[in-house]
py3Dmol code that shows the C-alpha trace and the ligand (Angstrom):
import py3Dmol

protein = """\
ATOM      1  CA  UNK A   1      57.588  86.098 100.602  1.00  0.00           C
ATOM      2  CA  UNK A   2      55.660  84.626 103.770  1.00  0.00           C
ATOM      3  CA  UNK A   3      57.909  83.616 106.517  1.00  0.00           C
ATOM      4  CA  UNK A   4      57.268  82.490 110.152  1.00  0.00           C
ATOM      5  CA  UNK A   5      58.790  84.718 112.961  1.00  0.00           C
ATOM      6  CA  UNK A   6      61.323  81.901 113.514  1.00  0.00           C
ATOM      7  CA  UNK A   7      62.305  81.955 109.859  1.00  0.00           C
ATOM      8  CA  UNK A   8      62.513  85.639 109.677  1.00  0.00           C
ATOM      9  CA  UNK A   9      64.926  85.601 112.706  1.00  0.00           C
ATOM     10  CA  UNK A  10      67.149  82.838 111.086  1.00  0.00           C
ATOM     11  CA  UNK A  11      66.993  84.732 107.769  1.00  0.00           C
ATOM     12  CA  UNK A  12      68.399  87.923 109.284  1.00  0.00           C
ATOM     13  CA  UNK A  13      70.900  86.036 111.393  1.00  0.00           C
ATOM     14  CA  UNK A  14      72.453  84.606 108.215  1.00  0.00           C
ATOM     15  CA  UNK A  15      72.751  88.082 106.648  1.00  0.00           C
ATOM     16  CA  UNK A  16      74.206  89.564 109.823  1.00  0.00           C
ATOM     17  CA  UNK A  17      76.674  86.669 110.222  1.00  0.00           C
ATOM     18  CA  UNK A  18      78.172  87.491 106.764  1.00  0.00           C
ATOM     19  CA  UNK A  19      78.474  91.228 107.809  1.00  0.00           C
ATOM     20  CA  UNK A  20      80.119  90.223 110.960  1.00  0.00           C
ATOM     21  CA  UNK A  21      82.547  87.706 109.424  1.00  0.00           C
ATOM     22  CA  UNK A  22      85.402  90.319 108.950  1.00  0.00           C
ATOM     23  CA  UNK A  23      85.017  91.378 112.493  1.00  0.00           C
ATOM     24  CA  UNK A  24      83.431  94.764 111.785  1.00  0.00           C
ATOM     25  CA  UNK A  25      80.057  96.146 110.806  1.00  0.00           C
ATOM     26  CA  UNK A  26      80.026  99.344 108.435  1.00  0.00           C
ATOM     27  CA  UNK A  27      77.238 101.916 108.190  1.00  0.00           C
ATOM     28  CA  UNK A  28      76.499 100.640 104.640  1.00  0.00           C
ATOM     29  CA  UNK A  29      76.175  97.073 105.858  1.00  0.00           C
ATOM     30  CA  UNK A  30      73.880  98.396 108.616  1.00  0.00           C
ATOM     31  CA  UNK A  31      71.689 100.135 106.130  1.00  0.00           C
ATOM     32  CA  UNK A  32      71.368  96.849 104.030  1.00  0.00           C
ATOM     33  CA  UNK A  33      70.402  95.009 107.165  1.00  0.00           C
ATOM     34  CA  UNK A  34      67.660  97.602 107.919  1.00  0.00           C
ATOM     35  CA  UNK A  35      66.296  97.491 104.382  1.00  0.00           C
ATOM     36  CA  UNK A  36      66.067  93.710 104.379  1.00  0.00           C
ATOM     37  CA  UNK A  37      64.512  93.730 107.767  1.00  0.00           C
ATOM     38  CA  UNK A  38      61.822  95.935 106.360  1.00  0.00           C
ATOM     39  CA  UNK A  39      61.407  94.048 103.207  1.00  0.00           C
ATOM     40  CA  UNK A  40      60.699  90.735 104.994  1.00  0.00           C
ATOM     41  CA  UNK A  41      58.597  92.662 107.456  1.00  0.00           C
ATOM     42  CA  UNK A  42      60.592  91.522 110.574  1.00  0.00           C
ATOM     43  CA  UNK A  43      59.893  93.414 113.918  1.00  0.00           C
ATOM     44  CA  UNK A  44      62.710  95.247 115.577  1.00  0.00           C
ATOM     45  CA  UNK A  45      62.526  92.545 118.453  1.00  0.00           C
ATOM     46  CA  UNK A  46      63.144  89.877 115.668  1.00  0.00           C
ATOM     47  CA  UNK A  47      66.081  91.844 114.381  1.00  0.00           C
ATOM     48  CA  UNK A  48      67.501  92.096 118.027  1.00  0.00           C
ATOM     49  CA  UNK A  49      67.276  88.318 118.361  1.00  0.00           C
ATOM     50  CA  UNK A  50      68.982  87.682 115.005  1.00  0.00           C
ATOM     51  CA  UNK A  51      71.740  90.034 116.177  1.00  0.00           C
ATOM     52  CA  UNK A  52      72.338  88.177 119.429  1.00  0.00           C
ATOM     53  CA  UNK A  53      72.139  84.840 117.582  1.00  0.00           C
ATOM     54  CA  UNK A  54      74.732  85.775 114.852  1.00  0.00           C
ATOM     55  CA  UNK A  55      76.887  86.951 117.767  1.00  0.00           C
ATOM     56  CA  UNK A  56      77.001  83.704 119.649  1.00  0.00           C
ATOM     57  CA  UNK A  57      79.881  81.532 119.226  1.00  0.00           C
ATOM     58  CA  UNK A  58      77.766  78.555 118.502  1.00  0.00           C
ATOM     59  CA  UNK A  59      75.928  80.154 115.652  1.00  0.00           C
ATOM     60  CA  UNK A  60      75.727  78.156 112.414  1.00  0.00           C
ATOM     61  CA  UNK A  61      74.439  79.452 109.129  1.00  0.00           C
ATOM     62  CA  UNK A  62      71.280  77.629 108.242  1.00  0.00           C
ATOM     63  CA  UNK A  63      69.110  77.754 105.271  1.00  0.00           C
ATOM     64  CA  UNK A  64      65.524  78.323 106.070  1.00  0.00           C
ATOM     65  CA  UNK A  65      62.107  78.117 104.240  1.00  0.00           C
ATOM     66  CA  UNK A  66      61.302  77.204 100.646  1.00  0.00           C
ATOM     67  CA  UNK A  67      64.031  76.819  98.030  1.00  0.00           C
ATOM     68  CA  UNK A  68      63.053  80.431  96.536  1.00  0.00           C
ATOM     69  CA  UNK A  69      63.482  81.832 100.135  1.00  0.00           C
ATOM     70  CA  UNK A  70      66.856  80.235 100.377  1.00  0.00           C
ATOM     71  CA  UNK A  71      67.957  81.765  97.046  1.00  0.00           C
ATOM     72  CA  UNK A  72      66.653  85.164  98.068  1.00  0.00           C
ATOM     73  CA  UNK A  73      68.723  84.751 101.382  1.00  0.00           C
ATOM     74  CA  UNK A  74      71.724  83.784  99.447  1.00  0.00           C
ATOM     75  CA  UNK A  75      71.272  86.950  97.181  1.00  0.00           C
ATOM     76  CA  UNK A  76      70.904  89.075 100.242  1.00  0.00           C
ATOM     77  CA  UNK A  77      74.088  87.727 101.722  1.00  0.00           C
ATOM     78  CA  UNK A  78      75.893  88.363  98.631  1.00  0.00           C
ATOM     79  CA  UNK A  79      74.475  91.901  98.633  1.00  0.00           C
ATOM     80  CA  UNK A  80      75.757  92.667 102.070  1.00  0.00           C
ATOM     81  CA  UNK A  81      79.106  91.019 101.349  1.00  0.00           C
ATOM     82  CA  UNK A  82      79.766  93.318  98.266  1.00  0.00           C
ATOM     83  CA  UNK A  83      78.221  96.589  99.604  1.00  0.00           C
ATOM     84  CA  UNK A  84      81.517  97.681 101.097  1.00  0.00           C
ATOM     85  CA  UNK A  85      83.412  97.227  97.872  1.00  0.00           C
ATOM     86  CA  UNK A  86      85.016  93.827  97.378  1.00  0.00           C
ATOM     87  CA  UNK A  87      83.949  90.319  98.368  1.00  0.00           C
ATOM     88  CA  UNK A  88      86.055  90.093 101.608  1.00  0.00           C
ATOM     89  CA  UNK A  89      87.768  86.702 101.912  1.00  0.00           C
ATOM     90  CA  UNK A  90      86.261  85.797 105.462  1.00  0.00           C
ATOM     91  CA  UNK A  91      82.833  87.070 104.306  1.00  0.00           C
ATOM     92  CA  UNK A  92      83.075  85.169 101.019  1.00  0.00           C
ATOM     93  CA  UNK A  93      83.797  81.839 102.697  1.00  0.00           C
ATOM     94  CA  UNK A  94      80.572  82.113 104.711  1.00  0.00           C
ATOM     95  CA  UNK A  95      78.545  82.942 101.684  1.00  0.00           C
ATOM     96  CA  UNK A  96      79.918  80.058  99.656  1.00  0.00           C
ATOM     97  CA  UNK A  97      79.389  77.622 102.488  1.00  0.00           C
ATOM     98  CA  UNK A  98      75.656  78.714 102.554  1.00  0.00           C
ATOM     99  CA  UNK A  99      75.385  78.422  98.522  1.00  0.00           C
ATOM    100  CA  UNK A 100      76.727  74.926  98.789  1.00  0.00           C
ATOM    101  CA  UNK A 101      74.235  74.023 101.645  1.00  0.00           C
ATOM    102  CA  UNK A 102      71.491  75.313  99.449  1.00  0.00           C
ATOM    103  CA  UNK A 103      72.752  73.141  96.303  1.00  0.00           C
ATOM    104  CA  UNK A 104      73.860  76.090  94.164  1.00  0.00           C
ATOM    105  CA  UNK A 105      76.580  75.246  91.752  1.00  0.00           C
ATOM    106  CA  UNK A 106      79.797  77.352  91.282  1.00  0.00           C
ATOM    107  CA  UNK A 107      78.534  78.640  87.775  1.00  0.00           C
ATOM    108  CA  UNK A 108      74.960  79.467  89.373  1.00  0.00           C
ATOM    109  CA  UNK A 109      76.868  81.257  92.241  1.00  0.00           C
ATOM    110  CA  UNK A 110      78.981  83.425  89.759  1.00  0.00           C
ATOM    111  CA  UNK A 111      75.612  84.295  87.812  1.00  0.00           C
ATOM    112  CA  UNK A 112      73.924  85.395  91.124  1.00  0.00           C
ATOM    113  CA  UNK A 113      77.038  87.506  92.239  1.00  0.00           C
ATOM    114  CA  UNK A 114      77.041  89.226  88.625  1.00  0.00           C
ATOM    115  CA  UNK A 115      73.264  89.941  88.890  1.00  0.00           C
ATOM    116  CA  UNK A 116      73.566  91.412  92.382  1.00  0.00           C
ATOM    117  CA  UNK A 117      76.437  93.705  91.222  1.00  0.00           C
ATOM    118  CA  UNK A 118      74.334  94.884  88.283  1.00  0.00           C
ATOM    119  CA  UNK A 119      71.400  95.453  90.423  1.00  0.00           C
ATOM    120  CA  UNK A 120      73.355  97.518  92.861  1.00  0.00           C
ATOM    121  CA  UNK A 121      74.981  99.580  90.047  1.00  0.00           C
ATOM    122  CA  UNK A 122      71.495 100.413  88.735  1.00  0.00           C
ATOM    123  CA  UNK A 123      69.732 101.369  91.887  1.00  0.00           C
ATOM    124  CA  UNK A 124      68.426 104.902  92.001  1.00  0.00           C
ATOM    125  CA  UNK A 125      67.453 105.297  95.638  1.00  0.00           C
ATOM    126  CA  UNK A 126      69.585 107.009  98.118  1.00  0.00           C
ATOM    127  CA  UNK A 127      71.688 105.988 101.217  1.00  0.00           C
ATOM    128  CA  UNK A 128      73.234 108.291 103.875  1.00  0.00           C
ATOM    129  CA  UNK A 129      76.816 109.273 103.382  1.00  0.00           C
ATOM    130  CA  UNK A 130      78.716 107.361 105.961  1.00  0.00           C
ATOM    131  CA  UNK A 131      80.581 110.452 106.884  1.00  0.00           C
ATOM    132  CA  UNK A 132      78.130 113.342 106.840  1.00  0.00           C
ATOM    133  CA  UNK A 133      74.900 111.415 106.387  1.00  0.00           C
ATOM    134  CA  UNK A 134      73.804 113.524 103.485  1.00  0.00           C
ATOM    135  CA  UNK A 135      71.405 111.269 101.238  1.00  0.00           C
ATOM    136  CA  UNK A 136      73.626 110.109  98.216  1.00  0.00           C
ATOM    137  CA  UNK A 137      72.759 107.822  95.273  1.00  0.00           C
ATOM    138  CA  UNK A 138      73.541 104.245  96.257  1.00  0.00           C
ATOM    139  CA  UNK A 139      75.926 104.065  93.088  1.00  0.00           C
ATOM    140  CA  UNK A 140      77.854 107.154  93.992  1.00  0.00           C
ATOM    141  CA  UNK A 141      81.628 106.691  94.586  1.00  0.00           C
ATOM    142  CA  UNK A 142      82.196 110.062  96.268  1.00  0.00           C
ATOM    143  CA  UNK A 143      79.800 112.324  98.467  1.00  0.00           C
ATOM    144  CA  UNK A 144      78.832 115.511  96.550  1.00  0.00           C
ATOM    145  CA  UNK A 145      78.432 117.204 100.019  1.00  0.00           C
ATOM    146  CA  UNK A 146      81.809 116.341 101.899  1.00  0.00           C
ATOM    147  CA  UNK A 147      83.699 114.895  99.001  1.00  0.00           C
ATOM    148  CA  UNK A 148      84.504 111.669 100.959  1.00  0.00           C
ATOM    149  CA  UNK A 149      85.311 108.424  99.137  1.00  0.00           C
ATOM    150  CA  UNK A 150      82.260 106.371 100.120  1.00  0.00           C
ATOM    151  CA  UNK A 151      84.096 103.081 100.394  1.00  0.00           C
ATOM    152  CA  UNK A 152      86.887 104.793 102.519  1.00  0.00           C
ATOM    153  CA  UNK A 153      84.378 106.720 104.752  1.00  0.00           C
ATOM    154  CA  UNK A 154      82.404 103.535 105.118  1.00  0.00           C
ATOM    155  CA  UNK A 155      85.517 101.609 106.237  1.00  0.00           C
ATOM    156  CA  UNK A 156      86.540 104.242 108.644  1.00  0.00           C
ATOM    157  CA  UNK A 157      83.002 104.428 110.307  1.00  0.00           C
ATOM    158  CA  UNK A 158      82.796 100.567 110.654  1.00  0.00           C
ATOM    159  CA  UNK A 159      82.544  99.409 114.244  1.00  0.00           C
ATOM    160  CA  UNK A 160      84.420  96.472 115.529  1.00  0.00           C
ATOM    161  CA  UNK A 161      82.192  93.666 116.675  1.00  0.00           C
ATOM    162  CA  UNK A 162      84.740  91.072 117.702  1.00  0.00           C
ATOM    163  CA  UNK A 163      88.435  90.892 118.591  1.00  0.00           C
ATOM    164  CA  UNK A 164      90.765  88.012 118.834  1.00  0.00           C
ATOM    165  CA  UNK A 165      92.000  86.708 122.125  1.00  0.00           C
ATOM    166  CA  UNK A 166      95.771  86.653 121.979  1.00  0.00           C
ATOM    167  CA  UNK A 167      97.790  83.511 122.041  1.00  0.00           C
ATOM    168  CA  UNK A 168     100.117  84.334 124.768  1.00  0.00           C
ATOM    169  CA  UNK A 169     100.692  86.406 127.856  1.00  0.00           C
ATOM    170  CA  UNK A 170      97.561  87.523 129.959  1.00  0.00           C
ATOM    171  CA  UNK A 171      94.486  88.983 128.654  1.00  0.00           C
ATOM    172  CA  UNK A 172      91.580  90.692 130.511  1.00  0.00           C
ATOM    173  CA  UNK A 173      88.344  91.865 128.984  1.00  0.00           C
ATOM    174  CA  UNK A 174      85.588  93.917 130.481  1.00  0.00           C
ATOM    175  CA  UNK A 175      82.436  95.726 129.393  1.00  0.00           C
ATOM    176  CA  UNK A 176      81.605  99.371 129.747  1.00  0.00           C
ATOM    177  CA  UNK A 177      80.156 100.064 133.203  1.00  0.00           C
ATOM    178  CA  UNK A 178      78.708 102.649 135.579  1.00  0.00           C
ATOM    179  CA  UNK A 179      80.967 101.308 138.338  1.00  0.00           C
ATOM    180  CA  UNK A 180      83.319 104.053 139.859  1.00  0.00           C
ATOM    181  CA  UNK A 181      86.402 101.938 139.047  1.00  0.00           C
ATOM    182  CA  UNK A 182      85.597 101.885 135.276  1.00  0.00           C
ATOM    183  CA  UNK A 183      87.383 105.061 134.099  1.00  0.00           C
ATOM    184  CA  UNK A 184      90.537 103.847 135.947  1.00  0.00           C
ATOM    185  CA  UNK A 185      90.112 100.398 134.417  1.00  0.00           C
ATOM    186  CA  UNK A 186      89.881 102.077 130.857  1.00  0.00           C
ATOM    187  CA  UNK A 187      93.088 104.106 131.569  1.00  0.00           C
ATOM    188  CA  UNK A 188      95.098 101.050 132.649  1.00  0.00           C
ATOM    189  CA  UNK A 189      93.740  99.035 129.678  1.00  0.00           C
ATOM    190  CA  UNK A 190      94.697 101.646 127.306  1.00  0.00           C
ATOM    191  CA  UNK A 191      98.402 101.695 128.495  1.00  0.00           C
ATOM    192  CA  UNK A 192      98.557  97.955 127.769  1.00  0.00           C
ATOM    193  CA  UNK A 193     100.721  96.664 124.840  1.00  0.00           C
ATOM    194  CA  UNK A 194      97.548  95.412 123.379  1.00  0.00           C
ATOM    195  CA  UNK A 195      94.139  97.114 123.751  1.00  0.00           C
ATOM    196  CA  UNK A 196      91.271  96.821 121.508  1.00  0.00           C
ATOM    197  CA  UNK A 197      87.479  97.399 121.774  1.00  0.00           C
ATOM    198  CA  UNK A 198      84.455  95.778 120.218  1.00  0.00           C
ATOM    199  CA  UNK A 199      80.677  96.162 120.512  1.00  0.00           C
ATOM    200  CA  UNK A 200      79.256  92.869 121.776  1.00  0.00           C
ATOM    201  CA  UNK A 201      75.515  92.566 122.911  1.00  0.00           C
ATOM    202  CA  UNK A 202      75.101  96.528 122.479  1.00  0.00           C
ATOM    203  CA  UNK A 203      77.963  97.073 125.001  1.00  0.00           C
ATOM    204  CA  UNK A 204      81.353  98.289 124.368  1.00  0.00           C
ATOM    205  CA  UNK A 205      84.013  95.685 125.582  1.00  0.00           C
ATOM    206  CA  UNK A 206      87.648  96.299 126.196  1.00  0.00           C
ATOM    207  CA  UNK A 207      90.386  93.746 125.774  1.00  0.00           C
ATOM    208  CA  UNK A 208      93.912  94.408 127.319  1.00  0.00           C
ATOM    209  CA  UNK A 209      96.787  91.983 127.128  1.00  0.00           C
ATOM    210  CA  UNK A 210     100.229  92.079 128.538  1.00  0.00           C
ATOM    211  CA  UNK A 211     103.244  89.611 128.175  1.00  0.00           C
ATOM    212  CA  UNK A 212     103.578  87.258 131.019  1.00  0.00           C
ATOM    213  CA  UNK A 213     106.581  89.144 132.585  1.00  0.00           C
ATOM    214  CA  UNK A 214     104.368  92.243 132.904  1.00  0.00           C
ATOM    215  CA  UNK A 215     101.923  90.355 135.277  1.00  0.00           C
ATOM    216  CA  UNK A 216     101.898  93.231 137.693  1.00  0.00           C
ATOM    217  CA  UNK A 217     100.362  95.550 135.338  1.00  0.00           C
ATOM    218  CA  UNK A 218      97.686  92.936 134.439  1.00  0.00           C
ATOM    219  CA  UNK A 219      97.072  92.336 138.000  1.00  0.00           C
ATOM    220  CA  UNK A 220      96.578  96.114 138.631  1.00  0.00           C
ATOM    221  CA  UNK A 221      93.772  95.899 136.007  1.00  0.00           C
ATOM    222  CA  UNK A 222      92.488  92.733 137.551  1.00  0.00           C
ATOM    223  CA  UNK A 223      92.235  94.342 140.902  1.00  0.00           C
ATOM    224  CA  UNK A 224      90.398  97.160 139.455  1.00  0.00           C
ATOM    225  CA  UNK A 225      87.874  95.029 137.747  1.00  0.00           C
ATOM    226  CA  UNK A 226      86.377  93.625 140.874  1.00  0.00           C
ATOM    227  CA  UNK A 227      83.561  95.957 141.068  1.00  0.00           C
ATOM    228  CA  UNK A 228      82.662  95.286 137.519  1.00  0.00           C
ATOM    229  CA  UNK A 229      79.908  92.549 136.463  1.00  0.00           C
ATOM    230  CA  UNK A 230      81.048  91.807 132.856  1.00  0.00           C
ATOM    231  CA  UNK A 231      84.618  90.785 132.992  1.00  0.00           C
ATOM    232  CA  UNK A 232      86.710  87.828 132.139  1.00  0.00           C
ATOM    233  CA  UNK A 233      90.569  86.956 132.506  1.00  0.00           C
ATOM    234  CA  UNK A 234      92.280  84.858 129.915  1.00  0.00           C
ATOM    235  CA  UNK A 235      95.428  82.841 130.401  1.00  0.00           C
ATOM    236  CA  UNK A 236      97.163  79.721 129.371  1.00  0.00           C
ATOM    237  CA  UNK A 237      96.386  76.661 131.645  1.00  0.00           C
ATOM    238  CA  UNK A 238      99.640  74.893 132.414  1.00  0.00           C
ATOM    239  CA  UNK A 239      98.399  71.502 130.882  1.00  0.00           C
ATOM    240  CA  UNK A 240      97.819  73.066 127.479  1.00  0.00           C
ATOM    241  CA  UNK A 241     101.091  74.915 127.229  1.00  0.00           C
ATOM    242  CA  UNK A 242     102.391  72.656 124.557  1.00  0.00           C
ATOM    243  CA  UNK A 243      99.519  73.969 122.288  1.00  0.00           C
ATOM    244  CA  UNK A 244     100.761  77.441 121.744  1.00  0.00           C
ATOM    245  CA  UNK A 245      98.775  78.282 118.694  1.00  0.00           C
ATOM    246  CA  UNK A 246      95.434  78.305 120.382  1.00  0.00           C
ATOM    247  CA  UNK A 247      94.018  81.447 121.980  1.00  0.00           C
ATOM    248  CA  UNK A 248      94.283  81.884 125.692  1.00  0.00           C
ATOM    249  CA  UNK A 249      91.222  80.575 127.578  1.00  0.00           C
ATOM    250  CA  UNK A 250      89.083  82.083 130.319  1.00  0.00           C
ATOM    251  CA  UNK A 251      89.682  81.311 133.880  1.00  0.00           C
TER     252      UNK A 251
END
"""
ligand_1 = """\
1
ZN
Zn 79.440 113.090 102.927
"""
view = py3Dmol.view(width=600, height=400)
view.addModel(protein, "pdb")
view.setStyle({"model": 0}, {"cartoon": {"style": "trace"}})
view.addModel(ligand_1, "xyz")
view.setStyle({"model": 1}, {"stick": {}})
view.zoomTo()
view.show()
């Protein structure tokens, strides 16, 4: 499969977008991405580009290359979506959208899913256990070394890659930093009614949110974040207050 560098990046970005669709990337998904990267002979720099492209809010899955490449891309997208057990709803809709864009019928889609599952079940090579990293057969359900259920351990070790901005109150997000005020910012954030983290652009980001009546707590964090470069405050702009089902917007 000969692809140009642009095509390799787009090909990988499509697969990463499927893995990210449920908001988390698991070790098994990561290992599938690395294998595909090697198979299509993509450089590490191309993988990095594909990652940041898939992370962008403007990203749209786009079929690239000849028809056979598009089908191979679809197989790989199905592969990554079933590797952590079941076809997750959010991942599935991304894959189906791609299949439609390529012109694959529902019947053909079912056939490809069944083929990918058969192939995975018959694979003899090994993957590291998501918990203890012992090499185990890809088809194994439990790790012979630590006894973990592979799917459970894989879910537990998954890294959040996105979070939802709340729909009300005040929300602040900030990235890990070497600034001296950072540890105190994390302490305040962790005491918030809502505090989540996600890895974006290779940095850990924190999101803390308070109901509007607790604005003083939110302000404490806002003051603390002044020395940090990567930060953002979200609130509802008065003119959009009628539209309560939309997430808060940055100010
Ligand atoms: Zn293990």
